[in-house]
BAVEX-316638 format. One record per residue (C-alpha): residue in three letters; x, y, z. Coordinates in steps of 0.25 Angstrom, whole numbers, plus 5000, padded with zeros to 4 digits. Layout:
BAVEX-316638
+------+------+------+------+
! type !    u !    v !    w !
+------+------+------+------+
!  ala !    X !    Y !    Z !
...
+------+------+------+------+
***
This chain:
BAVEX-316638
+------+------+------+------+
! type !    u !    v !    w !
+------+------+------+------+
!  unk ! 5439 ! 5440 ! 5578 !
!  unk ! 5424 ! 5438 ! 5577 !
!  unk ! 5419 ! 5437 ! 5562 !
!  unk ! 5404 ! 5439 ! 5557 !
!  unk ! 5407 ! 5429 ! 5546 !
!  unk ! 5418 ! 5420 ! 5541 !
!  unk ! 5419 ! 5410 ! 5529 !
!  unk ! 5423 ! 5396 ! 5529 !
!  unk ! 5427 ! 5391 ! 5515 !
!  unk ! 5427 ! 5376 ! 5512 !
!  unk ! 5438 ! 5374 ! 5503 !
!  unk ! 5442 ! 5360 ! 5506 !
!  unk ! 5435 ! 5353 ! 5494 !
!  unk ! 5443 ! 5342 ! 5486 !
!  unk ! 5436 ! 5347 ! 5473 !
!  unk ! 5436 ! 5332 ! 5468 !
!  unk ! 5427 ! 5336 ! 5456 !
!  unk ! 5438 ! 5345 ! 5451 !
!  unk ! 5447 ! 5333 ! 5450 !
!  unk ! 5461 ! 5336 ! 5445 !
!  unk ! 5460 ! 5351 ! 5448 !
!  unk ! 5459 ! 5348 ! 5463 !
!  unk ! 5468 ! 5336 ! 5465 !
!  unk ! 5478 ! 5345 ! 5472 !
!  unk ! 5470 ! 5357 ! 5477 !
!  unk ! 5457 ! 5360 ! 5484 !
!  unk ! 5445 ! 5364 ! 5475 !
!  unk ! 5445 ! 5379 ! 5480 !
!  unk ! 5459 ! 5381 ! 5475 !
!  unk ! 5456 ! 5377 ! 5461 !
!  unk ! 5459 ! 5389 ! 5451 !
!  unk ! 5448 ! 5397 ! 5445 !
!  unk ! 5446 ! 5408 ! 5435 !
!  unk ! 5460 ! 5410 ! 5432 !
!  unk ! 5465 ! 5416 ! 5445 !
!  unk ! 5457 ! 5411 ! 5456 !
!  unk ! 5455 ! 5399 ! 5464 !
!  unk ! 5441 ! 5394 ! 5468 !
!  unk ! 5442 ! 5398 ! 5483 !
!  unk ! 5444 ! 5412 ! 5479 !
!  unk ! 5429 ! 5414 ! 5477 !
!  unk ! 5424 ! 5411 ! 5491 !
!  unk ! 5437 ! 5418 ! 5497 !
!  unk ! 5434 ! 5431 ! 5489 !
!  unk ! 5419 ! 5430 ! 5492 !
!  unk ! 5423 ! 5430 ! 5507 !
!  unk ! 5432 ! 5442 ! 5505 !
!  unk ! 5422 ! 5450 ! 5496 !
!  unk ! 5411 ! 5447 ! 5506 !
!  unk ! 5419 ! 5452 ! 5518 !
!  unk ! 5421 ! 5438 ! 5525 !
!  unk ! 5436 ! 5439 ! 5530 !
!  unk ! 5437 ! 5426 ! 5537 !
!  unk ! 5437 ! 5413 ! 5529 !
!  unk ! 5441 ! 5399 ! 5533 !
!  unk ! 5445 ! 5390 ! 5521 !
!  unk ! 5443 ! 5376 ! 5524 !
!  unk ! 5453 ! 5367 ! 5516 !
!  unk ! 5455 ! 5352 ! 5515 !
!  unk ! 5458 ! 5346 ! 5502 !
!  unk ! 5472 ! 5350 ! 5495 !
!  unk ! 5472 ! 5363 ! 5503 !
!  unk ! 5487 ! 5367 ! 5499 !
!  unk ! 5484 ! 5375 ! 5487 !
!  unk ! 5471 ! 5382 ! 5493 !
!  unk ! 5478 ! 5385 ! 5506 !
!  unk ! 5490 ! 5391 ! 5498 !
!  unk ! 5481 ! 5399 ! 5489 !
!  unk ! 5472 ! 5405 ! 5500 !
!  unk ! 5485 ! 5409 ! 5509 !
!  unk ! 5482 ! 5420 ! 5518 !
!  unk ! 5470 ! 5424 ! 5510 !
!  unk ! 5476 ! 5438 ! 5505 !
!  unk ! 5470 ! 5437 ! 5491 !
!  unk ! 5456 ! 5437 ! 5497 !
!  unk ! 5459 ! 5447 ! 5508 !
!  unk ! 5458 ! 5436 ! 5518 !
!  unk ! 5471 ! 5438 ! 5525 !
!  unk ! 5466 ! 5444 ! 5538 !
!  unk ! 5470 ! 5443 ! 5553 !
!  unk ! 5455 ! 5443 ! 5557 !
!  unk ! 5450 ! 5432 ! 5548 !
!  unk ! 5455 ! 5429 ! 5534 !
!  unk ! 5456 ! 5416 ! 5527 !
!  unk ! 5460 ! 5403 ! 5535 !
!  unk ! 5463 ! 5390 ! 5529 !
!  unk ! 5456 ! 5379 ! 5537 !
!  unk ! 5461 ! 5365 ! 5534 !
!  unk ! 5456 ! 5352 ! 5542 !
!  unk ! 5465 ! 5351 ! 5554 !
!  unk ! 5469 ! 5341 ! 5565 !
!  unk ! 5461 ! 5342 ! 5578 !
!  unk ! 5463 ! 5335 ! 5591 !
!  unk ! 5454 ! 5324 ! 5586 !
!  unk ! 5462 ! 5322 ! 5573 !
!  unk ! 5462 ! 5328 ! 5559 !
!  unk ! 5450 ! 5328 ! 5550 !
!  unk ! 5447 ! 5333 ! 5536 !
!  unk ! 5435 ! 5341 ! 5534 !
!  unk ! 5423 ! 5331 ! 5533 !
!  unk ! 5414 ! 5341 ! 5526 !
!  unk ! 5411 ! 5355 ! 5524 !
!  unk ! 5404 ! 5357 ! 5538 !
!  unk ! 5415 ! 5349 ! 5545 !
!  unk ! 5425 ! 5359 ! 5539 !
!  unk ! 5419 ! 5371 ! 5546 !
!  unk ! 5417 ! 5362 ! 5558 !
!  unk ! 5432 ! 5360 ! 5559 !
!  unk ! 5434 ! 5375 ! 5559 !
!  unk ! 5424 ! 5379 ! 5569 !
!  unk ! 5436 ! 5385 ! 5577 !
!  unk ! 5440 ! 5393 ! 5565 !
!  unk ! 5426 ! 5399 ! 5564 !
!  unk ! 5425 ! 5401 ! 5579 !
!  unk ! 5437 ! 5410 ! 5579 !
!  unk ! 5429 ! 5420 ! 5571 !
!  unk ! 5416 ! 5418 ! 5578 !
!  unk ! 5408 ! 5422 ! 5566 !
!  unk ! 5393 ! 5424 ! 5565 !
!  unk ! 5393 ! 5418 ! 5551 !
!  unk ! 5401 ! 5408 ! 5543 !
!  unk ! 5401 ! 5407 ! 5528 !
!  unk ! 5404 ! 5393 ! 5522 !
!  unk ! 5410 ! 5393 ! 5508 !
!  unk ! 5415 ! 5383 ! 5498 !
!  unk ! 5428 ! 5385 ! 5491 !
!  unk ! 5424 ! 5379 ! 5477 !
!  unk ! 5414 ! 5389 ! 5472 !
!  unk ! 5415 ! 5400 ! 5462 !
!  unk ! 5406 ! 5412 ! 5465 !
!  unk ! 5406 ! 5426 ! 5471 !
!  unk ! 5397 ! 5428 ! 5483 !
!  unk ! 5395 ! 5439 ! 5494 !
!  unk ! 5395 ! 5430 ! 5507 !
!  unk ! 5391 ! 5443 ! 5515 !
!  unk ! 5378 ! 5444 ! 5508 !
!  unk ! 5375 ! 5429 ! 5512 !
!  unk ! 5379 ! 5431 ! 5526 !
!  unk ! 5370 ! 5444 ! 5527 !
!  unk ! 5359 ! 5435 ! 5522 !
!  unk ! 5362 ! 5425 ! 5532 !
!  unk ! 5362 ! 5435 ! 5543 !
!  unk ! 5349 ! 5441 ! 5539 !
!  unk ! 5342 ! 5428 ! 5539 !
!  unk ! 5348 ! 5424 ! 5552 !
!  unk ! 5352 ! 5411 ! 5546 !
!  unk ! 5360 ! 5400 ! 5552 !
!  unk ! 5365 ! 5396 ! 5538 !
!  unk ! 5364 ! 5403 ! 5524 !
!  unk ! 5367 ! 5395 ! 5511 !
!  unk ! 5370 ! 5401 ! 5498 !
!  unk ! 5362 ! 5395 ! 5487 !
!  unk ! 5360 ! 5397 ! 5472 !
!  unk ! 5350 ! 5391 ! 5463 !
!  unk ! 5355 ! 5380 ! 5454 !
!  unk ! 5349 ! 5373 ! 5442 !
!  unk ! 5339 ! 5362 ! 5447 !
!  unk ! 5347 ! 5352 ! 5439 !
!  unk ! 5360 ! 5355 ! 5448 !
!  unk ! 5353 ! 5356 ! 5462 !
!  unk ! 5356 ! 5342 ! 5466 !
!  unk ! 5371 ! 5346 ! 5466 !
!  unk ! 5369 ! 5356 ! 5478 !
!  unk ! 5364 ! 5358 ! 5492 !
!  unk ! 5349 ! 5363 ! 5489 !
!  unk ! 5341 ! 5372 ! 5497 !
!  unk ! 5326 ! 5374 ! 5498 !
!  unk ! 5322 ! 5388 ! 5504 !
!  unk ! 5310 ! 5395 ! 5508 !
!  unk ! 5305 ! 5409 ! 5503 !
!  unk ! 5315 ! 5416 ! 5511 !
!  unk ! 5327 ! 5407 ! 5507 !
!  unk ! 5327 ! 5399 ! 5520 !
!  unk ! 5333 ! 5386 ! 5518 !
!  unk ! 5322 ! 5375 ! 5520 !
!  unk ! 5329 ! 5363 ! 5514 !
!  unk ! 5343 ! 5359 ! 5510 !
!  unk ! 5347 ! 5347 ! 5502 !
!  unk ! 5361 ! 5343 ! 5499 !
!  unk ! 5362 ! 5339 ! 5484 !
!  unk ! 5347 ! 5334 ! 5483 !
!  unk ! 5344 ! 5324 ! 5472 !
!  unk ! 5330 ! 5331 ! 5470 !
!  unk ! 5332 ! 5346 ! 5474 !
!  unk ! 5321 ! 5354 ! 5479 !
!  unk ! 5328 ! 5367 ! 5476 !
!  unk ! 5339 ! 5373 ! 5467 !
!  unk ! 5345 ! 5382 ! 5478 !
!  unk ! 5359 ! 5376 ! 5479 !
!  unk ! 5368 ! 5378 ! 5491 !
!  unk ! 5381 ! 5385 ! 5486 !
!  unk ! 5389 ! 5380 ! 5498 !
!  unk ! 5390 ! 5394 ! 5504 !
!  unk ! 5384 ! 5395 ! 5518 !
!  unk ! 5383 ! 5406 ! 5529 !
!  unk ! 5381 ! 5400 ! 5543 !
!  unk ! 5379 ! 5407 ! 5556 !
!  unk ! 5391 ! 5401 ! 5563 !
!  unk ! 5385 ! 5398 ! 5577 !
!  unk ! 5374 ! 5389 ! 5569 !
!  unk ! 5385 ! 5383 ! 5560 !
!  unk ! 5394 ! 5380 ! 5571 !
!  unk ! 5383 ! 5372 ! 5579 !
!  unk ! 5380 ! 5364 ! 5566 !
!  unk ! 5394 ! 5361 ! 5563 !
!  unk ! 5396 ! 5355 ! 5576 !
!  unk ! 5384 ! 5347 ! 5576 !
!  unk ! 5387 ! 5342 ! 5562 !
!  unk ! 5401 ! 5338 ! 5566 !
!  unk ! 5395 ! 5329 ! 5577 !
!  unk ! 5386 ! 5322 ! 5567 !
!  unk ! 5394 ! 5309 ! 5563 !
!  unk ! 5384 ! 5308 ! 5551 !
!  unk ! 5387 ! 5321 ! 5545 !
!  unk ! 5395 ! 5324 ! 5533 !
!  unk ! 5398 ! 5337 ! 5539 !
!  unk ! 5394 ! 5345 ! 5527 !
!  unk ! 5386 ! 5358 ! 5526 !
!  unk ! 5377 ! 5354 ! 5515 !
!  unk ! 5374 ! 5340 ! 5520 !
!  unk ! 5374 ! 5342 ! 5535 !
!  unk ! 5375 ! 5357 ! 5540 !
!  unk ! 5364 ! 5363 ! 5532 !
!  unk ! 5354 ! 5352 ! 5534 !
!  unk ! 5357 ! 5352 ! 5549 !
!  unk ! 5355 ! 5367 ! 5550 !
!  unk ! 5342 ! 5366 ! 5542 !
!  unk ! 5337 ! 5355 ! 5550 !
!  unk ! 5340 ! 5363 ! 5563 !
!  unk ! 5331 ! 5374 ! 5558 !
!  unk ! 5342 ! 5384 ! 5556 !
!  unk ! 5339 ! 5396 ! 5547 !
!  unk ! 5346 ! 5393 ! 5534 !
!  unk ! 5344 ! 5402 ! 5522 !
!  unk ! 5348 ! 5402 ! 5507 !
!  unk ! 5357 ! 5413 ! 5501 !
!  unk ! 5354 ! 5414 ! 5486 !
!  unk ! 5366 ! 5417 ! 5477 !
!  unk ! 5364 ! 5420 ! 5463 !
!  unk ! 5378 ! 5423 ! 5458 !
!  unk ! 5389 ! 5414 ! 5451 !
!  unk ! 5393 ! 5402 ! 5459 !
!  unk ! 5399 ! 5389 ! 5455 !
!  unk ! 5404 ! 5377 ! 5462 !
!  unk ! 5417 ! 5374 ! 5455 !
!  unk ! 5419 ! 5360 ! 5461 !
!  unk ! 5419 ! 5353 ! 5447 !
!  unk ! 5428 ! 5354 ! 5435 !
!  unk ! 5416 ! 5359 ! 5426 !
!  unk ! 5411 ! 5369 ! 5436 !
!  unk ! 5425 ! 5374 ! 5438 !
!  unk ! 5427 ! 5376 ! 5423 !
!  unk ! 5413 ! 5382 ! 5422 !
!  unk ! 5416 ! 5392 ! 5433 !
!  unk ! 5429 ! 5397 ! 5425 !
!  unk ! 5421 ! 5398 ! 5412 !
!  unk ! 5410 ! 5406 ! 5420 !
!  unk ! 5421 ! 5416 ! 5424 !
!  unk ! 5423 ! 5419 ! 5409 !
!  unk ! 5408 ! 5419 ! 5406 !
!  unk ! 5401 ! 5432 ! 5406 !
!  unk ! 5388 ! 5432 ! 5414 !
!  unk ! 5392 ! 5419 ! 5422 !
!  unk ! 5391 ! 5427 ! 5435 !
!  unk ! 5406 ! 5424 ! 5438 !
!  unk ! 5413 ! 5437 ! 5437 !
!  unk ! 5427 ! 5437 ! 5442 !
!  unk ! 5430 ! 5452 ! 5437 !
!  unk ! 5419 ! 5458 ! 5447 !
!  unk ! 5427 ! 5468 ! 5456 !
!  unk ! 5416 ! 5469 ! 5466 !
!  unk ! 5418 ! 5454 ! 5471 !
!  unk ! 5432 ! 5450 ! 5467 !
!  unk ! 5438 ! 5436 ! 5468 !
!  unk ! 5451 ! 5436 ! 5474 !
!  unk ! 5462 ! 5426 ! 5473 !
!  unk ! 5477 ! 5423 ! 5475 !
!  unk ! 5485 ! 5429 ! 5463 !
!  unk ! 5496 ! 5422 ! 5456 !
!  unk ! 5509 ! 5429 ! 5453 !
!  unk ! 5509 ! 5429 ! 5438 !
!  unk ! 5512 ! 5438 ! 5427 !
!  unk ! 5501 ! 5444 ! 5418 !
!  unk ! 5494 ! 5435 ! 5408 !
!  unk ! 5501 ! 5435 ! 5394 !
!  unk ! 5494 ! 5433 ! 5381 !
!  unk ! 5503 ! 5429 ! 5370 !
!  unk ! 5502 ! 5434 ! 5355 !
!  unk ! 5495 ! 5421 ! 5350 !
!  unk ! 5486 ! 5421 ! 5362 !
!  unk ! 5471 ! 5421 ! 5361 !
!  unk ! 5462 ! 5423 ! 5373 !
!  unk ! 5447 ! 5424 ! 5373 !
!  unk ! 5438 ! 5425 ! 5385 !
!  unk ! 5447 ! 5420 ! 5395 !
!  unk ! 5453 ! 5423 ! 5408 !
!  unk ! 5468 ! 5425 ! 5408 !
!  unk ! 5475 ! 5426 ! 5421 !
!  unk ! 5489 ! 5431 ! 5425 !
!  unk ! 5501 ! 5423 ! 5421 !
!  unk ! 5494 ! 5417 ! 5409 !
!  unk ! 5501 ! 5416 ! 5396 !
!  unk ! 5492 ! 5414 ! 5384 !
!  unk ! 5498 ! 5411 ! 5370 !
!  unk ! 5487 ! 5402 ! 5365 !
!  unk ! 5472 ! 5403 ! 5365 !
!  unk ! 5462 ! 5405 ! 5377 !
!  unk ! 5447 ! 5405 ! 5376 !
!  unk ! 5437 ! 5405 ! 5387 !
!  unk ! 5447 ! 5401 ! 5397 !
!  unk ! 5452 ! 5404 ! 5411 !
!  unk ! 5468 ! 5405 ! 5411 !
!  unk ! 5473 ! 5405 ! 5425 !
!  unk ! 5486 ! 5411 ! 5430 !
!  unk ! 5498 ! 5407 ! 5424 !
!  unk ! 5492 ! 5398 ! 5413 !
!  unk ! 5496 ! 5398 ! 5399 !
!  unk ! 5491 ! 5394 ! 5385 !
!  unk ! 5502 ! 5392 ! 5375 !
!  unk ! 5502 ! 5396 ! 5360 !
!  unk ! 5493 ! 5388 ! 5352 !
!  unk ! 5485 ! 5383 ! 5364 !
!  unk ! 5470 ! 5385 ! 5366 !
!  unk ! 5462 ! 5385 ! 5379 !
!  unk ! 5447 ! 5387 ! 5379 !
!  unk ! 5436 ! 5386 ! 5389 !
!  unk ! 5447 ! 5381 ! 5399 !
!  unk ! 5453 ! 5385 ! 5412 !
!  unk ! 5468 ! 5385 ! 5414 !
!  unk ! 5472 ! 5385 ! 5429 !
!  unk ! 5484 ! 5392 ! 5434 !
!  unk ! 5497 ! 5388 ! 5427 !
!  unk ! 5491 ! 5379 ! 5416 !
!  unk ! 5498 ! 5379 ! 5403 !
!  unk ! 5492 ! 5375 ! 5389 !
!  unk ! 5503 ! 5372 ! 5379 !
!  unk ! 5504 ! 5375 ! 5364 !
!  unk ! 5493 ! 5370 ! 5356 !
!  unk ! 5485 ! 5364 ! 5367 !
!  unk ! 5470 ! 5366 ! 5368 !
!  unk ! 5462 ! 5366 ! 5381 !
!  unk ! 5447 ! 5367 ! 5380 !
!  unk ! 5436 ! 5367 ! 5391 !
!  unk ! 5446 ! 5363 ! 5401 !
!  unk ! 5452 ! 5366 ! 5415 !
!  unk ! 5468 ! 5365 ! 5415 !
!  unk ! 5473 ! 5364 ! 5430 !
!  unk ! 5484 ! 5372 ! 5436 !
!  unk ! 5499 ! 5371 ! 5430 !
!  unk ! 5494 ! 5361 ! 5420 !
!  unk ! 5501 ! 5361 ! 5406 !
!  unk ! 5493 ! 5357 ! 5394 !
!  unk ! 5503 ! 5351 ! 5383 !
!  unk ! 5505 ! 5356 ! 5369 !
!  unk ! 5493 ! 5353 ! 5360 !
!  unk ! 5485 ! 5346 ! 5371 !
!  unk ! 5470 ! 5346 ! 5370 !
!  unk ! 5463 ! 5347 ! 5383 !
!  unk ! 5448 ! 5347 ! 5383 !
!  unk ! 5439 ! 5351 ! 5371 !
!  unk ! 5427 ! 5360 ! 5368 !
!  unk ! 5413 ! 5355 ! 5372 !
!  unk ! 5409 ! 5345 ! 5361 !
!  unk ! 5395 ! 5342 ! 5366 !
!  unk ! 5398 ! 5328 ! 5371 !
!  unk ! 5393 ! 5323 ! 5385 !
!  unk ! 5407 ! 5320 ! 5390 !
!  unk ! 5413 ! 5334 ! 5387 !
!  unk ! 5418 ! 5342 ! 5399 !
!  unk ! 5429 ! 5351 ! 5404 !
!  unk ! 5443 ! 5345 ! 5403 !
!  unk ! 5452 ! 5346 ! 5415 !
!  unk ! 5468 ! 5345 ! 5417 !
!  unk ! 5472 ! 5345 ! 5431 !
!  unk ! 5483 ! 5354 ! 5437 !
!  unk ! 5498 ! 5352 ! 5434 !
!  unk ! 5495 ! 5343 ! 5422 !
!  unk ! 5505 ! 5342 ! 5411 !
!  unk ! 5497 ! 5338 ! 5399 !
!  unk ! 5505 ! 5332 ! 5388 !
!  unk ! 5505 ! 5339 ! 5374 !
!  unk ! 5494 ! 5334 ! 5364 !
!  unk ! 5486 ! 5328 ! 5376 !
!  unk ! 5471 ! 5327 ! 5374 !
!  unk ! 5462 ! 5328 ! 5386 !
!  unk ! 5447 ! 5326 ! 5382 !
!  unk ! 5436 ! 5335 ! 5387 !
!  unk ! 5430 ! 5331 ! 5401 !
!  unk ! 5443 ! 5325 ! 5405 !
!  unk ! 5453 ! 5327 ! 5416 !
!  unk ! 5468 ! 5326 ! 5417 !
!  unk ! 5477 ! 5326 ! 5429 !
!  unk ! 5492 ! 5329 ! 5430 !
!  unk ! 5495 ! 5314 ! 5429 !
!  unk ! 5489 ! 5315 ! 5416 !
!  unk ! 5477 ! 5306 ! 5420 !
!  unk ! 5465 ! 5309 ! 5412 !
!  unk ! 5451 ! 5306 ! 5416 !
!  unk ! 5437 ! 5309 ! 5411 !
!  unk ! 5429 ! 5318 ! 5420 !
+------+------+------+------+
***
């Protein structure tokens, strides 16, 4: 069945900068906001924007992600004439090959895209937290008659060298593109969200694959190739909330933004809901000694201690006399009696032992930072883990 537009969601990232949190799962499967996973955001954006065919390109540790997506039912993507499709690397007649880069990942799935013969393809990343109407971006692409449209936002000049940077003319036609320039000419940063006219994109992917010197990457190769060929390329300005949660600090920040009034990240907005797979769990229970202030408490939580400015994910628990502040408890995490967790991320199914002290409040020192305990870690009683340190399930401790 021919589609006007389909989406290709790049979800194979190893997430190495999330360290212990992604040792056994792909970055898009990391829990967020109490009841979601990172990948819920682009999938929900697709559904809300009317894009009903999504290819999810997986690679690193895909088991949990594949299981989570399943048939796509939570996002209304369980369809006979489209829906969500998991697209891992596969063995061809010439042998097996990992996805070599973002462009190569789409190249290896040209056959999938051709099945739907779309006019346009939206390329998305699986590790961003944001709400965006892709239909508006596609409409801008159509109106301009562009070969490629790149979503951009203004970033502080001090951070511009971390991004792909666009220079534009008075009508937002892209005139220059530089991938992570040392001396940026602009602060218009690529968000890693693209709309392509499929016929143009298809040609470029094939040409790029035949270049032995290419890194097969959109930012490094495909975008410069199209620009050098004189293709019409436009910038689509986005002014809403957007955060790349590829680092431990940015993941913590985004969870705290969800709690902060005026941050721009509103998960209670009914006109643009974020969907996710729900866990079968009883209602949250707040005990007679509990104290909960300015926190998210999701189903299955049992709180007998104190929670302040924190995100308590499904089936997590804070026992009597324990304190959790400015922290994230991922699903199934337990904080035992008398323990204190401050400015920390506690991984799934981790148990913080009695009277343990994990992290601390900001003390103004240069070495201070968010403390992280990896999934399935059994932290002994009375254990002390300093700020800006990580601990994995083998109780191996490292400074970040």
